[in-house]
C-alpha positions as CSV (number, residue, x, y, z in Angstrom):
1,M,13.3,-107.4,5.0
2,A,15.2,-104.6,3.2
3,W,16.7,-101.6,5.0
4,E,17.5,-98.4,3.0
5,W,18.6,-95.0,3.4
6,R,16.8,-91.9,2.0
7,F,19.3,-89.0,1.4
8,E,18.0,-85.5,1.7
9,K,19.1,-82.0,1.5
10,A,18.5,-79.6,4.6
11,D,15.1,-78.7,3.1
12,G,13.9,-82.2,3.0
13,T,14.2,-82.7,-0.8
14,T,15.5,-86.1,-1.8
15,T,19.1,-86.3,-3.5
16,E,21.1,-89.5,-4.5
17,P,24.9,-89.8,-3.7
18,A,27.2,-90.8,-6.4
19,Q,27.5,-94.3,-5.0
20,A,24.0,-95.1,-3.7
21,P,24.4,-98.4,-1.7
22,G,21.0,-100.1,-2.4
23,D,19.5,-102.1,0.1
24,F,20.8,-103.7,3.4
25,G,20.0,-107.0,5.0
26,T,20.0,-105.8,8.6
27,Q,19.5,-102.5,10.4
28,G,23.0,-102.9,11.7
29,D,24.6,-103.2,8.4
30,A,22.7,-100.0,7.3
31,E,23.8,-98.1,10.4
32,S,27.5,-99.3,10.1
33,W,27.6,-98.3,6.4
34,I,26.3,-94.7,7.3
35,G,28.6,-94.5,10.2
36,E,31.6,-94.9,7.8
37,I,30.4,-93.0,4.7
38,W,28.7,-89.9,6.2
39,P,31.8,-87.5,5.6
40,E,31.7,-88.4,1.9
41,L,27.9,-88.0,1.9
42,L,28.2,-84.3,3.2
43,T,30.7,-83.5,0.5
44,E,28.2,-84.6,-2.0
45,G,25.6,-82.3,-0.7
46,V,23.6,-84.8,1.6
47,D,22.6,-83.0,4.8
48,Q,20.5,-85.6,6.4
49,V,19.1,-89.2,6.2
50,S,16.3,-91.3,7.1
51,L,16.3,-95.0,7.5
52,F,13.5,-97.3,6.2
53,E,12.5,-100.9,6.7
54,D,10.4,-102.2,3.8
55,G,9.3,-98.8,2.9
56,V,8.4,-98.0,6.4
57,K,10.2,-94.9,8.2
58,I,12.1,-96.1,11.2
59,Y,13.8,-93.0,12.1
60,G,15.0,-89.7,10.7
61,P,15.6,-87.1,9.5
62,M,19.0,-87.5,11.0
63,S,21.5,-84.8,10.3
64,L,24.9,-85.5,9.1
65,H,26.3,-82.3,10.3
66,V,28.5,-82.6,13.5
67,A,27.0,-80.5,16.3
68,T,29.3,-78.2,17.9
69,E,29.0,-76.9,21.6
70,G,29.2,-73.3,22.0
């Protein structure tokens, strides 16, 4: 099984970060990676991500912007 992230702008168009990670062996590996790298992705213009397993969307899009309470 291959787990991969799709990187998107806010309007849903795809984009690629400077250091695209490729595939991950497990969902946990993919989620750990995004948990560490999301601030860098934001600075590169990635607004949201979706997680895929063998080409099937598992979830997303998930915003990388921090929600603030008003």
